[in-house]
N, C-alpha and C positions, 0 to 999 in steps of 0.2 A: 606324749613322744614322738619326732618322726620316723615317718618309713619312707624312703622314697620311691619311687617305680620309677624316675625320670631326675636326671639332673643334668642339668645345662652348664656347663664351666668355661665363660672369659670367653665367649663364641664369637668370633670376627669373619663376617661372610663380603667379601667383593666383587662386582660384576664387572665387566670390561666394557669401556666403552672407547671407541675405535684403539687409539694406543697408549690407553692409559685405563690402569684398575680404580672405582668406585666404591667406599665402603659404604654400604648398608645396614650391616650388624654391627655393631662396635663393642663389642668385651661384654657381652650379655652374661646373663649369671641366672641361674633360679634353677629352684626344684619342684618337684610335682609330686605330692605324697599320694600315698592310695589310698582312694573315695575319696582325694580331695577334689573339688572343684578352682583352680587357678583360672584368672582373668586375667587376659593380657589386654589395655587397655593406648590407646595414642591417635593422632590425626594420621591421613591416611600419606603410605611413605615414610612412619615414622619404624617399617623395620618388624613387623610385628608379624606380615603375610609370610614375609621372606624367611625366619626363625621356625616356622610351622613348618614350611616343606620343606628348611633343612634335617628339621628333624623324622619328617618324609621321606628325606634323600629324593626329591623332586625338584630340587635345583638345574634348571639346565648346562647340561655338560658340555663346557669348553668357553662359559661365555661368563659361569660365575664359581668361586673356590673358596674352601673356607682355610682361610692363611692361619688361624690361631683358635686354639681352644678344643673342648668336647662336648660330646651329646650320650649322657650314658644310660643303657637301659635295663631295668632289674626285672625282670618278668614274671609272672604263677610260672609259666613252664622250661625254664632256661635260667642261666647264670649270666651276670652281669656282662653288656656287653657294649665295646663303642662302633657306636650306628652309622658314625663315620667312617670309620675304616673299613664297611662291610660290603665286600659285592655285594655285583645287582642281582646274583642270582639269590645269594643268601637273606639280601634284604625285600625279597618277592614273597618270602616264608612269611618273613613279620608285615610288610605292609599289606593293611587291610583284612590280615586274618587277629595280628596281637595290638599292632596298632592303627589304627582308622582316623577318618578326616571325613566332615563335611565339608564341600565349599561353598562360596559367599556365592553363586549363581547357578541354581540348578539345572536352567533351562540350558546350560553352557555346559554345564557337568553332566548332562544325560545325554544322548544317543537323540538327537531329533528321528533318525529312523526304525528303530528298533524301540519294541513295545516296553513298556516299566517292568514287567514282573520277569522279563525274560535278561535283564540287564542286572539284577540284581541272582538270578539262577546262576546265570555263568561266574560267579564268584564262590557260591553255596558251591556247587560240584568241586569247581577247581580246591578250594580251603578245604572242605568236609567233608568230601568224595561221595556227596551223594546222587543217587542216579536222576532221573527228569522226573520221575513222580515223585520220587521225597521231595527233589527240591523245590517242585509247583504248590507241595502243600505246604511244607516247611517257607514260604515265602511268601503265599496269602495268611500265615499266622504272623509273620510278622508287619502284614499291612493290617492285620487286626490288631498289631500288638500297641502300634504309631496309630492308631484311630482313626484309620482313612475310612469311608464311606464305600458300603461296597465292593469288596478287595477284590472278589473276583473283577471286575470293572476294571478299577484301578491296572491287573494285572496283565488285563489285554489293551491297555489305552496307550496310546502315544504321549508323550511327555507335552504336546501343544495343546492333547487336548483335558487339560489337567490345570486348575487354577495355579497361584504362584507360591499359596500356602500348602497344597497339594503333594506339588514336586519335591516341597521343601520336606515334606515327611518321608517322602518316598527314599531321599535321599537320604533322612534319618536310618527309616530299612536296611538301606544298603550297608552302613558303616556298623550299623550294631548288627548285620548279621550272623558274621562269625567270631558274636561276641570277645569284642576286643580288649585288655587289659586299659589302653586309653583310646578315649573319643578326643579328637581335637578339632573341636567347631569354629571354622571360621568366618564369622559374620552372618550366620545364619540366618538373621531375622532384620537383616538389612532390605528399607524399601517394604517391610511385609507393612500392613495396618495394625495396627499399635492391639487389638485384638487377636487376631492371628496369632502375634506377636508374644503375647503371654502365654497361650494357650501352645505355641513351641519351646517356650522355656519351662512350662509344666512340663511337660512330654519330656527335653530333656532330663531336667530333676528325678522323675517318676524312674526313668530306664534307666538312671544311673544308678540311683540304689537300689532298684530291683538286679540289678547284675553287679551289680560291686564293681562301675568304671571310676576310672579318673579320668576326670575333664581337661581340657585346655579349651576356652572360653576366650575367645578374642574378639572384637567390637570396638568402636569410635563410642559407640554407647555408653556415658559411664553409668546412665539410669538400669541400662539391661543388667551393665555388670554387676551393679548392689542388686539384684534381683536374685544371680544365682549365683554369683563367684563367693568363695570363703576367703582366698586371698586374693591380690593382686597385683600387677605388675605395667608401669605406668612407666611408656617408650615415647621417647621422644627424640627426633634425628635419628633412629638406630642405639641409640645409647639409654639405657634403663635410670630415670631420674625417681623414680621413687619403688616403692614396693612394702607390701605386709599384709595385716589383716586389711578387710575390706571397712569394715566401718572404723577402725581406726586410719584409716588414710583417706577416704572420703569425708569423714567429719570431723579431723585436723589433719588436713594438708599441708604438709612442709614446703613443698616445690614450685614455686613461683607457676610453674606451666601444667600442675595439676591441679592451681587453685586458680588458674583461669580455665581447665577445664570446666570443674564443677559448675564456677558459676556464667556461663556464657549460655548454659541451660537457659530457656523461657523460664523464671519462678510459677509457683502456683499458687502462691501465698498473695504477691503482689504485681501491680504493673509497673514497670519501666516505663520510662521513658526510652529508653536506646537499651540496647545490651551489652553486658561488657563483650570484651574480645581476650583470647589470648595474648597478643601481644603487648596489653596497657598492662598485665602481670610481669613477660617477660622485663620490658622494658622498664620496670618501675615504678611503674607510675603508682603502686599499692591502689589500685579504683577495685578495692572488696566492692562484694555485692547489696551492700548494707549501704553505701554509700554514694551508690548509683542514683539518679535521678528519681525519685518517683510520682507517679502522678495519682490525685487524690480523686473518691467519686466525685467530688463537687464538684473538681476542673475537670474532669468528665463529660458530666452530667451536663454543664455551661455549653461543649463544646456540641454537644449531639442536639441541646436545640437548637444553635444556630446553623448543625450541618440538616438537619430535618426540616427546617424550617419554608425550605425552597420545593420547585416541583421535581419529580426523578429526570434523571437523565435516563436510564434505562427504564424501562417496563418491559416483562415477559408475562402474556399472557395463557394458557392453557396448554405451555408445550406439550405434544409430543413425538417421540423415536418412537416406531415400533420398528421392528424389523421381522418377517415373515419365518417361518423355523418350519411351517411344514402347510400341505395342502393338501384337500382330501380329490377322492373324483371331480376331474373337471374344473377343478378348484374351487369346488364345495370347502363350505367349514375350514379355511385360514384359520390356521393358529399362530400367535407372534410373540415375542418377546419387547416388553414394553421393557426398553431402554430409561427410557424419561416416560414418564405417567402425569400428565394433566398438570405441569408445575408450574405457578404463579410467581413471579418475585417484582424487585422493583431495587433498584440500586440508586444515589443522590449522589448528585456532584461531590467530588471531595472523600467521601466513603469507601473503605475498606469495607466488601461483603462478606465474610468469612462463609464458604462452601467447605462440610465436613464428612464424610463417609465413607466404607470400606470400600475395598477394591468390588468393583459389579453393580456400585450404588446408583450409577449415572453420572457421575460428578463430570469426570472426563466430556462425556455424551452431550451434558448441555454445558457445555462450555463453547464446546465446536460448533452444537447447532444456535448457537446466540450469534455466533459469528457466520454463519451458513457456512463452513465448512465443512460440514454435513448435510445435508437438507430434512429437516423436522417434519415428520407429516403430516402434524396440523396445530395450531396457535402462533400465535403474532409476537413477535417482538419489533419496540417501539424504542428506538433510540433519537436522542433528541428530537421528539417530534415526528420523526421516517421511520415509515413501513419498513423492516430489512427487509421482509422476509418478501415486498411487491417489488423490490427492486431486480432490475436487469444486472448481468454481468458486466456489464460500464460501471454503472451506478453503484456496482457495491465492492468495487476494485477500486474506486474513489472513497465510499465511507470505507474500508481498511485501514485507510491511512492515519485515520482516526483511531483506530479501534483495532490494537493488535493482541498478541498470544505470547509467551514465554511458556515453550514447552518444559515437560519434566524431565527428559532425558537429551541435556545439552550436545552429547557426543553425536548422537541418530539427528538431531536437528538440523545443523549444520555440516556440510560439502568437505568430507576428508581432502579434496582434491582442490579446493580452492582458498587461498589467502584467509585471516580470517579479516582483513581489511575489506577485500574484495566481497565478504560475503558482506557485511556491514555494510559496504559500497551497492550495492546488486537491491537491495528495494530502490533506495534511491534511482537508480536507473533505471526501474524497471516503471514510476512514478513517475522520472519526469522533476526530479525536486531540483534545484540547483543549478546553476547554469553551465557546468562542463565539469570534468575529472579531477581536476585540481580545488574549486570550491569543496566537491565532496569530498575529494581524501582532507583534506583540512577541519573539514566538519568529523569524519572519523576520528582521527587523532585527539578533538575535543570532547567526542563520546570515550573514546579509549582510557583518557584521563579521567573522565568523572567516572567512570565506573571503577577504577582503582589499576588500571593496565596503564602499563610504560608504551609510550607512543613504538616504540620501535618493535612490538608483536603486530604491527601492520604484517610485515611483510613471512607470518610463522603462521603454521598449516595445526588446524585442531588437536592433533595429538599430541604436540609439543606444550599441550598447558596440562595443569589439573583440572580435576573434577568441577571445583571452586571457579577456576580463571575462567573455564569454558561457559557455566552459566552467568558468569559477568559477560561473558564474550555475547550471550543469545540475549540478555539485556540492554547491550547496549546496540545489536541489531532493532530491537524493539522498539528504542527511543530513535532511531534516524531518523523517522518519517513524522516525528513530533504527534506522537497520540495525545489523545486527549482520556483512553479508558484502555487499560492493562486487562489480561482474565491470564494471571500467573495459574498453572497446568501441575500441580505438586510441583513448585521448581527448585525446593531443599529437600526432598524427601530420599534422597541420595547422599546427600551433603556429610562429612564429617559435622558433628556439633558445633565446633566452632568456625568452621567454614560458614556454617547455617546460620549464626550468627553472623557475620559480616555480610551474608548477602539481604537478609533482615533488613538491617539496619542502613545497608544501602536501598533499597527497596521504599522502606519509608523517609532515608532522608529525599529521593525524586519524590516522592509525592509532595511535602512538603515543601522542595524547591518549586516544582511543576505543576502542583494543583492536580494528580493524577487521580484517577477515578480507577481501585481495582477488583475485578472478585479474586480472592484468593482462594484457591483447590486444593486441601489436604487433607490425608487420612491422621491426622497427627494434630487431635484437638489443645495441648498446650501451644504449638506454634500458631492455629487457625485463633485459639482466645488473642494470644499476645498481638497479633496483627490486627485485628478486626474492630468494627463497627460495630455491626450487625451480626449473627452468628446465623445459617440455614443449616440444618440435620437433613441428610437423604440418607432413605434406602429406599431397595428394591422401586429404583424409578421414582418415588415422593417423596418430598418436605414433607417430615414428622412431625419438625418444632423447632422453632425460630424464637430468635430473642435479641436483644441487646445482649453483648458476648459473658457480661461478667456474671448478670441475672443466671443467663445460659446456663454457666459453668458451676455458680455456688447455688442454682436452686433448678435443676434440671427436674423438668413433667417426666419426660419418657423416660421406661427401662430400658430402649436401645442407645439414650445418651447418655445414662447414669455406667453400662455397659462400658463405652467408648472411655468416660471420665475414670472409670476405677482402672482399666487395663493400659493408661499413662503411669510407666515405668518410672518411680521416684528414690533419692538419696536417702 
C-alpha cells in the first residue's frame, strides 16, 4: 500500500530566454513513498535537476516560473502543504530541516574559505538550536557516521584539503544533519572513482535505513540507479517517458529512449565493435544490443598478432615523478610523495593502451610526464627512437605536433573568451601550419564536421555548447596538428552514458581512419576494457597488474583489480 510523503502533479517549469519562455519541465507527475528510494534518470538537460530544485524552491527568481502543477509534501511533523505556494520565510523551516539536498559538485557547494566543520554547525545551530559546544560534538558524530577518517581533522580542514570522496561525505553529513524526511541526491557520484562511488551508494543506503528517510536519487547512470533505487522515473527533454519498478523498467524497457540508455553502456559479457547510441533507437533503427556486431576472441587475437609484431612506438623506462613534502633541518632527510614510482611501459603503433586506477594513483601525472607537461624526476621516455627527456624546448615544441592530449574537463581546457573556431586554429598558428588563416579556417570547418559538429559552430563560444559537444571540440583541437599519438585523460568521465558512447565511437572511428595510437586513461574499468587492447592497472604510483584487456578483466590476479571490477555498477 502506497504511503506518499511527496507528490508531484502535472509540474511544468519554464525559463526566460530574452523575450520568450522556454519549457524545461513539461507536465511531470510522480510520487515518493515513505522510506522509498526513487531514481530519476536521464541525460543532461532532461529536467532532472530542475525538478529537484523546484521541490527545494531553489529556482532562480525572475528567470523561472512554475506555470502549471503542484508539489505536495506530507511530513512527519505537519499536515500536507503545497511547497510551490509557500513563502520564503516558511520554506526556510522546511529546506535543510525536513527536505535536504546533496548537490552534484561538492567543491562548488562547499564554502572554500570556511572550515568544513563550521559549515555544518551553522545549519545545526539554526535548525536544532544547539550551542557551539553541543553543535561541534554533534557534527563530529556525523562525520564518524558517514565514515570519514579522523573526524576532528576533517572538522578543521578546508574543502580543498580533502579528496573528492571525502568532500562528498561532508556534503552527505551536512544534508542529514537535521534528520530530514526527504533527502534529494543530485548526481552525488558523478566523476567519482567506481570504488568510491560504490562506498557512497552503500553509505546512503545504510543512512536511509537507519533514519527512515525517503530518498530521491538523480543520475544519468542507469547502473548506479539500479544499485540503489526501488522505483525509477526516466526523463527526456523535460518529459517523463517511462516509470515503474526499477527491475521492470530496466529488464523490460518499453520506451525507445530507455532502451537506448541501457544499450549504450559498454557491456561486460561481450566485446562490441561499436556501441549503440540513443538516436539509433529513437530514430526507429531498432538496433538492439543483441544485433550489434561482436568482435570474436579469434578475430581479436589475429589483430593483436599483427599489432605487436613491430617495435614499440613509445617506451617509458623507470619513470619517476616525486614531490618534496617535507625537509629536515638544513634540508636533511627530505620526504617525498611518489606520484609516479618507477613506471615502465611500451605502446605499439595503432594500439590503445588503457590505464586504469583510482584518483590519486598517478595516472594523470604519468600522462603529463610522458608529454613533459611536467618534468619527471627520473627515467626515460623514448618516442619513435627519440629521447623526449633530452629534447630542448624548441625540439619538444615540434615533437608535440606528433603527440597530443585530450584533457578531462573540456570547459576548463577551452578559453571562454575566444570562439571555438579560434581555439582550434590557435595551435595551427603557433606551429606555423598551412599558408594562411583562410586555409586554416577551411581545415577547422573540416575538423568540426569530422567530430560531428555544424560548421556554424566556428563563431560560438564554449559556454554555448553541452559537455559532450565541448569534448568533441577538444578532440578537434587535438587533431588540428595531425598528431600520431593521443593521450585521452579521463576524456569521458563526466559525460552522460549516451554522450559517452558517442565520444567513444568517435575516438575509435578516428583511430581507424587516421591510424592513431592512444593511451586511454580512466577510473572506469568497463570503459577502459571496451577501448583498449591492453590494460595497465595503477595504484599508489606503481603498475600493479597488466595484460590483454579481456584476459585481465576475466582473470584478474591482484586483489585491487578484482575490487575495481566488483565496483562496476550493473543492471
